[in-house]
N, CA, C and O atoms as a Tinker XYZ file with bonds, in Angstrom:
   324  protein
     1  N      0.845000   -1.164000    0.000000    73     2
     2  CA     0.000000    0.000000    0.000000    64     1     3
     3  C      0.894000    1.231000    0.000000    63     2     4     5
     4  O      1.738000    1.399000    0.880000    81     3
     5  N      0.707000    2.062000   -0.964000    73     3     6
     6  CA     1.544000    3.243000   -1.145000    64     5     7
     7  C      0.786000    4.486000   -0.687000    63     6     8     9
     8  O     -0.307000    4.773000   -1.176000    81     7
     9  N      1.383000    5.228000    0.267000    73     7    10
    10  CA     0.729000    6.444000    0.762000    64     9    11
    11  C      1.368000    7.649000    0.094000    63    10    12    13
    12  O      2.592000    7.733000   -0.011000    81    11
    13  N      0.568000    8.548000   -0.341000    73    11    14
    14  CA     1.097000    9.745000   -0.998000    64    13    15
    15  C      1.521000   10.765000    0.050000    63    14    16    17
    16  O      1.196000   10.633000    1.230000    81    15
    17  N      2.244000   11.772000   -0.391000    73    15    18
    18  CA     2.710000   12.832000    0.511000    64    17    19
    19  C      1.532000   13.595000    1.095000    63    18    20    21
    20  O      1.590000   14.066000    2.231000    81    19
    21  N      0.461000   13.714000    0.316000    73    19    22
    22  CA    -0.732000   14.415000    0.788000    64    21    23
    23  C     -1.354000   13.671000    1.966000    63    22    24    25
    24  O     -1.771000   14.291000    2.945000    81    23
    25  N     -1.418000   12.338000    1.871000    73    23    26
    26  CA    -1.962000   11.537000    2.959000    64    25    27
    27  C     -1.106000   11.668000    4.216000    63    26    28    29
    28  O     -1.644000   11.778000    5.318000    81    27
    29  N      0.197000   11.657000    4.069000    73    27    30
    30  CA     1.099000   11.803000    5.224000    64    29    31
    31  C      0.937000   13.189000    5.850000    63    30    32    33
    32  O      0.933000   13.327000    7.073000    81    31
    33  N      0.804000   14.206000    5.009000    73    31    34
    34  CA     0.608000   15.569000    5.511000    64    33    35
    35  C     -0.709000   15.704000    6.252000    63    34    36    37
    36  O     -0.785000   16.382000    7.277000    81    35
    37  N     -1.741000   15.064000    5.738000    73    35    38
    38  CA    -3.053000   15.098000    6.390000    64    37    39
    39  C     -2.989000   14.424000    7.750000    63    38    40    41
    40  O     -3.520000   14.939000    8.734000    81    39
    41  N     -2.337000   13.273000    7.799000    73    39    42
    42  CA    -2.189000   12.555000    9.070000    64    41    43
    43  C     -1.386000   13.399000   10.057000    63    42    44    45
    44  O     -1.746000   13.491000   11.231000    81    43
    45  N     -0.310000   14.011000    9.590000    73    43    46
    46  CA     0.508000   14.857000   10.467000    64    45    47
    47  C     -0.300000   16.049000   10.970000    63    46    48    49
    48  O     -0.167000   16.450000   12.127000    81    47
    49  N     -1.135000   16.612000   10.105000    73    47    50
    50  CA    -1.971000   17.748000   10.518000    64    49    51
    51  C     -2.961000   17.324000   11.591000    63    50    52    53
    52  O     -3.163000   18.040000   12.571000    81    51
    53  N     -3.584000   16.156000   11.408000    73    51    54
    54  CA    -4.529000   15.670000   12.407000    64    53    55
    55  C     -3.847000   15.400000   13.747000    63    54    56    57
    56  O     -4.397000   15.706000   14.805000    81    55
    57  N     -2.660000   14.831000   13.694000    73    55    58
    58  CA    -1.902000   14.579000   14.927000    64    57    59
    59  C     -1.556000   15.907000   15.603000    63    58    60    61
    60  O     -1.663000   16.034000   16.823000    81    59
    61  N     -1.142000   16.891000   14.809000    73    59    62
    62  CA    -0.822000   18.208000   15.359000    64    61    63
    63  C     -2.035000   18.868000   15.985000    63    62    64    65
    64  O     -1.945000   19.456000   17.063000    81    63
    65  N     -3.171000   18.770000   15.306000    73    63    66
    66  CA    -4.416000   19.342000   15.851000    64    65    67
    67  C     -4.791000   18.649000   17.150000    63    66    68    69
    68  O     -5.211000   19.301000   18.106000    81    67
    69  N     -4.640000   17.320000   17.190000    73    67    70
    70  CA    -4.962000   16.567000   18.403000    64    69    71
    71  C     -4.112000   17.041000   19.586000    63    70    72    73
    72  O     -4.641000   17.284000   20.671000    81    71
    73  N     -2.801000   17.172000   19.379000    73    71    74
    74  CA    -1.924000   17.611000   20.468000    64    73    75
    75  C     -2.210000   19.053000   20.875000    63    74    76    77
    76  O     -2.122000   19.395000   22.054000    81    75
    77  N     -2.551000   19.893000   19.908000    73    75    78
    78  CA    -2.892000   21.285000   20.217000    64    77    79
    79  C     -4.165000   21.344000   21.060000    63    78    80    81
    80  O     -4.253000   22.132000   22.002000    81    79
    81  N     -5.149000   20.512000   20.721000    73    79    82
    82  CA    -6.392000   20.473000   21.496000    64    81    83
    83  C     -6.121000   20.003000   22.919000    63    82    84    85
    84  O     -6.700000   20.532000   23.868000    81    83
    85  N     -5.248000   19.016000   23.074000    73    83    86
    86  CA    -4.914000   18.530000   24.409000    64    85    87
    87  C     -4.221000   19.620000   25.221000    63    86    88    89
    88  O     -4.485000   19.779000   26.413000    81    87
    89  N     -3.349000   20.356000   24.578000    73    87    90
    90  CA    -2.650000   21.455000   25.242000    64    89    91
    91  C     -3.636000   22.538000   25.664000    63    90    92    93
    92  O     -3.555000   23.062000   26.775000    81    91
    93  N     -4.570000   22.872000   24.767000    73    91    94
    94  CA    -5.580000   23.882000   25.082000    64    93    95
    95  C     -6.463000   23.435000   26.242000    63    94    96    97
    96  O     -6.808000   24.238000   27.109000    81    95
    97  N     -6.831000   22.149000   26.259000    73    95    98
    98  CA    -7.639000   21.619000   27.359000    64    97    99
    99  C     -6.889000   21.744000   28.678000    63    98   100   101
   100  O     -7.469000   22.109000   29.701000    81    99
   101  N     -5.612000   21.442000   28.647000    73    99   102
   102  CA    -4.793000   21.528000   29.854000    64   101   103
   103  C     -4.722000   22.964000   30.361000    63   102   104   105
   104  O     -4.868000   23.215000   31.557000    81   103
   105  N     -4.498000   23.900000   29.447000    73   103   106
   106  CA    -4.435000   25.310000   29.842000    64   105   107
   107  C     -5.780000   25.796000   30.365000    63   106   108   109
   108  O     -5.835000   26.557000   31.330000    81   107
   109  N     -6.860000   25.362000   29.733000    73   107   110
   110  CA    -8.197000   25.756000   30.179000    64   109   111
   111  C     -8.487000   25.204000   31.571000    63   110   112   113
   112  O     -9.057000   25.901000   32.411000    81   111
   113  N     -8.100000   23.963000   31.814000    73   111   114
   114  CA    -8.316000   23.354000   33.125000    64   113   115
   115  C     -7.512000   24.088000   34.196000    63   114   116   117
   116  O     -7.999000   24.305000   35.306000    81   115
   117  N     -6.291000   24.465000   33.863000    73   115   118
   118  CA    -5.453000   25.205000   34.809000    64   117   119
   119  C     -6.069000   26.567000   35.121000    63   118   120   121
   120  O     -6.117000   26.984000   36.278000    81   119
   121  N     -6.538000   27.251000   34.088000    73   119   122
   122  CA    -7.162000   28.562000   34.281000    64   121   123
   123  C     -8.449000   28.433000   35.092000    63   122   124   125
   124  O     -8.730000   29.274000   35.946000    81   123
   125  N     -9.226000   27.395000   34.834000    73   123   126
   126  CA   -10.450000   27.158000   35.584000    64   125   127
   127  C    -10.137000   26.911000   37.056000    63   126   128   129
   128  O    -10.854000   27.398000   37.931000    81   127
   129  N     -9.084000   26.168000   37.333000    73   127   130
   130  CA    -8.671000   25.932000   38.720000    64   129   131
   131  C     -8.286000   27.221000   39.417000    63   130   132   133
   132  O     -8.643000   27.433000   40.576000    81   131
   133  N     -7.557000   28.088000   38.718000    73   131   134
   134  CA    -7.187000   29.386000   39.291000    64   133   135
   135  C     -8.424000   30.232000   39.570000    63   134   136   137
   136  O     -8.525000   30.882000   40.611000    81   135
   137  N     -9.357000   30.217000   38.632000    73   135   138
   138  CA   -10.574000   31.006000   38.801000    64   137   139
   139  C    -11.399000   30.498000   39.982000    63   138   140   141
   140  O    -11.956000   31.294000   40.738000    81   139
   141  N    -11.476000   29.182000   40.141000    73   139   142
   142  CA   -12.211000   28.616000   41.273000    64   141   143
   143  C    -11.563000   29.030000   42.591000    63   142   144   145
   144  O    -12.265000   29.339000   43.554000    81   143
   145  N    -10.244000   29.039000   42.642000    73   143   146
   146  CA    -9.533000   29.452000   43.849000    64   145   147
   147  C     -9.794000   30.925000   44.143000    63   146   148   149
   148  O     -9.985000   31.305000   45.298000    81   147
   149  N     -9.801000   31.752000   43.104000    73   147   150
   150  CA   -10.086000   33.177000   43.294000    64   149   151
   151  C    -11.509000   33.384000   43.795000    63   150   152   153
   152  O    -11.753000   34.249000   44.635000    81   151
   153  N    -12.444000   32.597000   43.285000    73   151   154
   154  CA   -13.832000   32.704000   43.732000    64   153   155
   155  C    -13.938000   32.343000   45.205000    63   154   156   157
   156  O    -14.616000   33.034000   45.966000    81   155
   157  N    -13.273000   31.265000   45.614000    73   155   158
   158  CA   -13.290000   30.879000   47.030000    64   157   159
   159  C    -12.707000   31.984000   47.898000    63   158   160   161
   160  O    -13.244000   32.298000   48.961000    81   159
   161  N    -11.609000   32.572000   47.442000    73   159   162
   162  CA   -10.977000   33.659000   48.187000    64   161   163
   163  C    -11.914000   34.855000   48.297000    63   162   164   165
   164  O    -12.043000   35.450000   49.367000    81   163
   165  N    -12.564000   35.206000   47.199000    73   163   166
   166  CA   -13.490000   36.342000   47.215000    64   165   167
   167  C    -14.704000   36.061000   48.096000    63   166   168   169
   168  O    -15.196000   36.961000   48.777000    81   167
   169  N    -15.191000   34.823000   48.086000    73   167   170
   170  CA   -16.316000   34.471000   48.948000    64   169   171
   171  C    -15.925000   34.578000   50.415000    63   170   172   173
   172  O    -16.717000   35.041000   51.235000    81   171
   173  N    -14.716000   34.157000   50.752000    73   171   174
   174  CA   -14.227000   34.271000   52.128000    64   173   175
   175  C    -14.143000   35.732000   52.538000    63   174   176   177
   176  O    -14.584000   36.112000   53.623000    81   175
   177  N    -13.567000   36.552000   51.653000    73   175   178
   178  CA   -13.452000   37.982000   51.949000    64   177   179
   179  C    -14.825000   38.631000   52.065000    63   178   180   181
   180  O    -15.025000   39.503000   52.910000    81   179
   181  N    -15.778000   38.215000   51.225000    73   179   182
   182  CA   -17.133000   38.766000   51.286000    64   181   183
   183  C    -17.780000   38.420000   52.623000    63   182   184   185
   184  O    -18.483000   39.245000   53.206000    81   183
   185  N    -17.547000   37.208000   53.107000    73   183   186
   186  CA   -18.071000   36.822000   54.415000    64   185   187
   187  C    -17.482000   37.668000   55.526000    63   186   188   189
   188  O    -18.189000   38.062000   56.454000    81   187
   189  N    -16.188000   37.949000   55.437000    73   187   190
   190  CA   -15.543000   38.793000   56.443000    64   189   191
   191  C    -16.094000   40.212000   56.392000    63   190   192   193
   192  O    -16.320000   40.830000   57.433000    81   191
   193  N    -16.308000   40.729000   55.191000    73   191   194
   194  CA   -16.860000   42.080000   55.039000    64   193   195
   195  C    -18.278000   42.124000   55.597000    63   194   196   197
   196  O    -18.645000   43.081000   56.278000    81   195
   197  N    -19.080000   41.094000   55.313000    73   195   198
   198  CA   -20.439000   41.042000   55.848000    64   197   199
   199  C    -20.424000   41.038000   57.371000    63   198   200   201
   200  O    -21.245000   41.701000   58.005000    81   199
   201  N    -19.500000   40.298000   57.951000    73   199   202
   202  CA   -19.377000   40.253000   59.405000    64   201   203
   203  C    -19.026000   41.625000   59.965000    63   202   204   205
   204  O    -19.619000   42.072000   60.947000    81   203
   205  N    -18.061000   42.290000   59.337000    73   203   206
   206  CA   -17.667000   43.633000   59.784000    64   205   207
   207  C    -18.826000   44.612000   59.640000    63   206   208   209
   208  O    -19.051000   45.439000   60.523000    81   207
   209  N    -19.563000   44.527000   58.538000    73   207   210
   210  CA   -20.703000   45.418000   58.343000    64   209   211
   211  C    -21.780000   45.165000   59.397000    63   210   212   213
   212  O    -22.433000   46.102000   59.856000    81   211
   213  N    -21.965000   43.913000   59.778000    73   211   214
   214  CA   -22.908000   43.592000   60.853000    64   213   215
   215  C    -22.480000   44.232000   62.165000    63   214   216   217
   216  O    -23.308000   44.781000   62.892000    81   215
   217  N    -21.179000   44.162000   62.468000    73   215   218
   218  CA   -20.662000   44.796000   63.684000    64   217   219
   219  C    -20.867000   46.308000   63.641000    63   218   220   221
   220  O    -21.276000   46.914000   64.632000    81   219
   221  N    -20.581000   46.911000   62.491000    73   219   222
   222  CA   -20.744000   48.359000   62.346000    64   221   223
   223  C    -22.213000   48.741000   62.512000    63   222   224   225
   224  O    -22.523000   49.735000   63.168000    81   223
   225  N    -23.114000   47.964000   61.926000    73   223   226
   226  CA   -24.544000   48.240000   62.035000    64   225   227
   227  C    -25.007000   48.155000   63.483000    63   226   228   229
   228  O    -25.796000   48.979000   63.945000    81   227
   229  N    -24.508000   47.152000   64.189000    73   227   230
   230  CA   -24.860000   46.981000   65.604000    64   229   231
   231  C    -24.381000   48.175000   66.431000    63   230   232   233
   232  O    -25.126000   48.703000   67.257000    81   231
   233  N    -23.140000   48.593000   66.205000    73   231   234
   234  CA   -22.591000   49.730000   66.945000    64   233   235
   235  C    -23.305000   51.024000   66.578000    63   234   236   237
   236  O    -23.514000   51.878000   67.441000    81   235
   237  N    -23.680000   51.181000   65.326000    73   235   238
   238  CA   -24.417000   52.367000   64.900000    64   237   239
   239  C    -25.777000   52.421000   65.584000    63   238   240   241
   240  O    -26.230000   53.496000   65.976000    81   239
   241  N    -26.423000   51.285000   65.728000    73   239   242
   242  CA   -27.704000   51.235000   66.437000    64   241   243
   243  C    -27.536000   51.676000   67.886000    63   242   244   245
   244  O    -28.373000   52.402000   68.421000    81   243
   245  N    -26.447000   51.232000   68.520000    73   243   246
   246  CA   -26.183000   51.642000   69.902000    64   245   247
   247  C    -25.945000   53.149000   69.990000    63   246   248   249
   248  O    -26.427000   53.800000   70.917000    81   247
   249  N    -25.212000   53.700000   69.040000    73   247   250
   250  CA   -24.943000   55.141000   69.025000    64   249   251
   251  C    -26.241000   55.913000   68.827000    63   250   252   253
   252  O    -26.472000   56.918000   69.499000    81   251
   253  N    -27.089000   55.454000   67.912000    73   251   254
   254  CA   -28.361000   56.130000   67.676000    64   253   255
   255  C    -29.258000   56.074000   68.912000    63   254   256   257
   256  O    -29.943000   57.047000   69.227000    81   255
   257  N    -29.256000   54.950000   69.606000    73   255   258
   258  CA   -30.045000   54.838000   70.835000    64   257   259
   259  C    -29.509000   55.796000   71.894000    63   258   260   261
   260  O    -30.289000   56.430000   72.604000    81   259
   261  N    -28.198000   55.908000   72.008000    73   259   262
   262  CA   -27.604000   56.832000   72.980000    64   261   263
   263  C    -27.945000   58.274000   72.623000    63   262   264   265
   264  O    -28.236000   59.076000   73.510000    81   263
   265  N    -27.912000   58.607000   71.351000    73   263   266
   266  CA   -28.260000   59.966000   70.924000    64   265   267
   267  C    -29.723000   60.252000   71.236000    63   266   268   269
   268  O    -30.059000   61.356000   71.667000    81   267
   269  N    -30.590000   59.281000   71.025000    73   267   270
   270  CA   -32.013000   59.473000   71.331000    64   269   271
   271  C    -32.209000   59.714000   72.822000    63   270   272   273
   272  O    -33.005000   60.567000   73.214000    81   271
   273  N    -31.485000   58.965000   73.659000    73   271   274
   274  CA   -31.587000   59.180000   75.109000    64   273   275
   275  C    -31.092000   60.572000   75.486000    63   274   276   277
   276  O    -31.729000   61.271000   76.275000    81   275
   277  N    -29.955000   60.971000   74.921000    73   275   278
   278  CA   -29.423000   62.309000   75.201000    64   277   279
   279  C    -30.390000   63.391000   74.747000    63   278   280   281
   280  O    -30.567000   64.395000   75.436000    81   279
   281  N    -31.013000   63.195000   73.598000    73   279   282
   282  CA   -31.965000   64.170000   73.084000    64   281   283
   283  C    -33.156000   64.308000   74.020000    63   282   284   285
   284  O    -33.606000   65.419000   74.300000    81   283
   285  N    -33.662000   63.186000   74.501000    73   283   286
   286  CA   -34.812000   63.263000   75.412000    64   285   287
   287  C    -34.418000   63.917000   76.731000    63   286   288   289
   288  O    -35.200000   64.681000   77.296000    81   287
   289  N    -33.223000   63.629000   77.227000    73   287   290
   290  CA   -32.773000   64.264000   78.468000    64   289   291
   291  C    -32.557000   65.758000   78.275000    63   290   292   293
   292  O    -32.891000   66.551000   79.155000    81   291
   293  N    -32.004000   66.148000   77.135000    73   291   294
   294  CA   -31.804000   67.575000   76.847000    64   293   295
   295  C    -33.150000   68.284000   76.737000    63   294   296   297
   296  O    -33.305000   69.410000   77.209000    81   295
   297  N    -34.113000   67.627000   76.117000    73   295   298
   298  CA   -35.450000   68.219000   75.985000    64   297   299
   299  C    -36.074000   68.424000   77.355000    63   298   300   301
   300  O    -36.691000   69.458000   77.609000    81   299
   301  N    -35.917000   67.441000   78.244000    73   299   302
   302  CA   -36.462000   67.581000   79.607000    64   301   303
   303  C    -35.767000   68.705000   80.351000    63   302   304   305
   304  O    -36.426000   69.474000   81.052000    81   303
   305  N    -34.455000   68.821000   80.218000    73   303   306
   306  CA   -33.715000   69.885000   80.899000    64   305   307
   307  C    -34.131000   71.263000   80.397000    63   306   308   309
   308  O    -34.281000   72.197000   81.185000    81   307
   309  N    -34.314000   71.386000   79.098000    73   307   310
   310  CA   -34.704000   72.672000   78.519000    64   309   311
   311  C    -36.119000   73.033000   78.954000    63   310   312   313
   312  O    -36.400000   74.196000   79.241000    81   311
   313  N    -37.004000   72.054000   79.005000    73   311   314
   314  CA   -38.391000   72.342000   79.385000    64   313   315
   315  C    -38.503000   72.679000   80.869000    63   314   316   317
   316  O    -39.430000   73.386000   81.262000    81   315
   317  N    -37.589000   72.195000   81.698000    73   315   318
   318  CA   -37.610000   72.504000   83.132000    64   317   319
   319  C    -37.043000   73.892000   83.404000    63   318   320   321
   320  O    -37.438000   74.569000   84.353000    81   319
   321  N    -36.125000   74.290000   82.567000    73   319   322
   322  CA   -35.420000   75.529000   82.826000    64   321   323
   323  C    -36.097000   76.678000   82.234000    63   322   324
   324  O    -35.625000   77.808000   82.364000    81   323
């Protein structure tokens, strides 16, 4: 069986395409792994930010309650005087 140069070139091209696809898959998998790690990191940071915002909200509520108490006491003092 005699193979022509065109047949050999076609086979070589298919082999080259196959290896290129495997390389692309490997790079895509690596990039996907990096992206998943970044997502986990961002989710962790988002949880920490949410926790801090909860603390700030709680402290702000305490400050507002203290201001309301001071306002009522000032109003009573002014009305007495």
